N, C-alpha and C positions, 0 to 999 in steps of 0.2 A: 482577584487576579487582574493584572494590568493587560492592556492590549498590546500585543507584541508589533502591531503596525507601528507603534511609536518607537520601537527598537530598530527594526530593520525593513521598514516600509512594507509591512504585511500584516495581516490580522490572523490571529489564530483561530482556526474553525472549531466549532463545537463537535461533539461526535457522540454517537450511540451506535453499537454494532451487536449483531447476534446472527450467527450462521450455523452454529453447531447443530447438525442433524435436521436443519430446516430444509434441506434440498434433498430431493430424490431424483433418480434418473427417470422414473417413469412419469410422463406427463409434464416433465420439466423442460426437457431440451427442446429448443425450437428446431423447426425444420432445418436440415444441414444446409441447405442453399441460403437460408436466411434472406432470400430474395434481396429487396432493396437494402436490407441491413448488412449484407455482405461487405465486410471491410476488404481492403486491399491486402492481398497475400504479400508478405514480406519475404523476399528470398533470403536463403541462408548466407549468400554472398553479401547482401546488404546488412544483415545482422552482424556478420563478421566485422564490418567496416565501423561499427558503432562501439560506444562504451557502455558499460554495464553498471548497474548499482542495485543493491539488495536491501530491502526493508521489510519489517514485519510490525503491523500495528492493528492487530485485531483480524476480523474476518477478511480473507484475501479477496472475496468478491468486491468488497467495498474499496480496498486498497487499489486493487487492479484498476477499477474504474476512475479512482481519482488521478492516478498517474497517467491513465490513457488520455485524460483531458488536457494534459500539460503540453505546451509547445515544446518542440524539440524532442519529444518522446515519441519513438517510432513504433514501439511494440512493448507490451507487458504481458508477462505469464505468471499465472498463479501456481505455487508449489509449496515445497517444504524445506526448511533449512534450520540450522542451529542445534540439531541433534546428532547422535552417533549412529543411530539405526540406518541401515542401508534399505533403499527402495521402499520408504514408508508408503503406506495407503491412506486414504482420507479417513477411513474408519479408525485407524490406529491413531493418527494425529488428532482427529476431532474429539475423541474420547480420552485424550491425555495418556495414551499407552506408549508414547515415544517422548524423546526430549526435543523434537522439532517444533518449530512455530510455523503457523501458516504464514507464508511469506510471498513476496513478488520479486521477479526479476525484470528490471527496467532496462530497456535499450533506448539509448538517447545519443543525440548529436550535440557534443560539447561546444560546437560553434554556435548553437542555438540557445542552449541551457546548460548552466554549469552544475557541477556536483554540489557545490555549496547551495544553489537555489533548490536542487532537489531535496537536499537535507532541510531547507526551510519548508518545503512542501510537505515533507514527512512530519515535522513537528507541528506544523500548522493544521494538520488534517486529523490529528487525534490527540488524546490526553496522555502525555508522557509521564504524569504523576500516578497513573493507575497501575498498581502492581498486579500483573497476571490477569488482566481483564481489559476489556474495552467496552463501555456501556454495559449491556446486559450479558455480554459474552464472559464466561468465567473459565480460568484454567490457564496452565503455563503455556499452553498452545497458543494463546492470545496475548502473549506478553509483548511489550514494546522493545524492538531491537533494531539498531542500526548497524548493519554488517559493513566492515571495511576491508578493502582488497590490498591496501598499502598504507604506509606511514602518512602519506599526504591526506588520505581520505580519513584516517583516524583523527588527524589534528584538526581538520575541518569540523568533524562531528563534535569532538571535545571542546573546541574553541566556541561553538555555537551553544553547547550546553552551558558552558561557563558564562557566556554573555546572558542567556536567559536567566541563570541564576542570579548574576550580578545585578540584573535589572528587576529583580523579584517579579518576574512575570507571573509566576505560580505562587500560590500559598503553601504548597507542599513541594517536597523535594522531587526532582526529576528522578524516575527510577529506570528509564530506558537503558537497556543493556548495549554497550559499544563493544562489539564482538568481531573477531577476525572471520572473514568469509572463508568457508571451507568447501561446501558442496550445496548445490541447488538441485533438488528433486522436483521434476515437472509434475504438477498435479494431474489427476485424470482428465481426459479430454472434455468431460462435460462441465468441468469447473471453468474452463477457459472462456473469457468474455461472458461470464454468467450473468452479470447484471443486464447487459445488452441483449442477450438471448432470452432472458426470462422476465421481461418487464412486469408481468402480471403476477409473479411470485409474491405472496404476502410479505415475506421478509424484504425483498427487494423494494417493493412499494413503501413499506412502512418504516425501514431502516436504512437501507443502502442509499436509495435515491435521495432521501432528505440529507444524508451525511454528505453526499456528493454535491448536492445544491448548496449547502452551507459553505463547503469548500470553494465553489465557484463564486459565491458571493463575496467572500474575502479575498480571493486570489485572481480577480479578474485580468490583471496584467500578465499573468502567467499561463492563461488559457489559450488553446488553439481557437482559431476563428469560428470553427464549426461546433465548439463546445461551449462558447460563451452564451448561448441561447437556452 
């Protein structure tokens, strides 16, 4: 596999993810106040003024943390998208009982970071050649999906896939689904900011944080100042 940094001034991050059934509500959720870790509450008015993007690339705990570290990204929510079932639950999605993928909703300021750059972050933080899996996670719910809201976003995604293919960045074909965005269902509250709220969780320590750190090492220029350390 070639280094995509030579393609579009970035390095593709390696990955490994596994979050199915590894988190439980009991003894997992940090104190609600989160004390010094409490992040700024983003008002709905502020969110309404931002653009949104939707991606799926394995465990949403990992994907949320990655996008949260990116400059221009104001908020990220974990949830479910890509299926037909209404109001899915974590238990149903995680055990493959729906057509949904674990996904994230990204609120971003396009004056700071572009949609194209978010697409680069997406492809650079997971393996888009892995069919229905990411690292040790297995199942359709962990598939790679870039959701587009309009023709412009679709073209950006498809053009980037074509470029990666043309440059033979991967030894295998890219299997990422390029799908129209229809509906995002917010995941249960205890999944939000899971990595930050549960730093001692074995999965977080062994898989999620290393994945985030690999991304940071390869995308330093994309990081928020407080995420670069």
